[in-house]
C-alpha positions as CSV (number, residue, x, y, z in Angstrom):
1,X,2.2,14.2,3.4
2,X,-0.3,11.3,3.4
3,X,0.9,10.3,-0.1
4,X,4.5,10.2,1.0
5,X,3.6,8.1,4.0
6,X,1.5,5.8,1.7
7,X,4.6,5.3,-0.4
8,X,6.8,4.7,2.6
9,X,4.4,1.9,3.6
10,X,5.0,0.3,0.2
11,X,8.7,0.6,0.7
12,X,8.5,-1.0,4.2
13,X,6.4,-3.9,2.9
14,X,9.0,-4.5,0.1
15,X,11.8,-4.4,2.6
16,X,10.0,-6.8,4.9
17,X,8.9,-9.3,2.2
18,X,11.8,-8.8,-0.2
19,X,11.3,-6.8,-3.4
20,X,10.6,-9.7,-5.7
21,X,8.1,-11.4,-3.3
22,X,6.4,-8.1,-2.7
23,X,6.1,-7.4,-6.4
24,X,4.6,-10.9,-7.0
25,X,2.2,-10.5,-4.1
26,X,1.1,-7.0,-5.3
27,X,0.5,-8.3,-8.8
28,X,-1.5,-11.2,-7.5
29,X,-3.6,-9.0,-5.3
30,X,-4.3,-6.8,-8.3
31,X,-5.2,-9.8,-10.4
32,X,-7.6,-11.0,-7.8
33,X,-9.3,-7.6,-7.7
34,X,-9.7,-7.6,-11.5
35,X,-11.0,-11.1,-11.5
36,X,-13.7,-10.0,-9.0
37,X,-14.7,-7.1,-11.3
38,X,-12.8,-4.4,-9.4
39,X,-10.0,-2.1,-10.2
40,X,-6.4,-3.4,-10.3
41,X,-4.9,-0.4,-8.4
42,X,-7.8,1.1,-6.4
43,X,-9.0,-2.2,-5.0
44,X,-5.6,-3.8,-4.4
45,X,-5.3,-4.9,-0.8
46,X,-1.7,-3.5,-0.6
47,X,-3.0,-0.1,-1.8
48,X,-5.8,-0.1,0.7
49,X,-3.5,-1.0,3.6
50,X,-0.9,1.6,2.5
51,X,-3.6,4.3,2.4
52,X,-5.0,3.3,5.8
53,X,-1.5,3.3,7.3
54,X,-0.6,6.6,5.7
55,X,-3.7,8.3,7.2
56,X,-2.9,6.7,10.6
57,X,0.7,7.9,10.5
58,X,-0.4,11.4,9.4
59,X,-2.3,11.8,12.6
60,X,0.9,11.2,14.5
61,X,3.1,13.5,12.4
62,X,0.7,16.4,11.5
63,X,1.5,18.5,14.6
64,X,5.2,17.8,14.6
65,X,5.9,19.3,11.2
């Protein structure tokens, strides 16, 4: 469930920012992570935010399902 919520956060961000702008921002965040010697995906700020949001939302939904 956390994974689904994580992906929903990505979709919400893309809807809010616009798909192309989101894709560019995601790519830039990954490039910045790599340039700092980190992992493109795991250390991407959008991934970290989506994971945090997914866990927060899970707490709201876990007893309702």
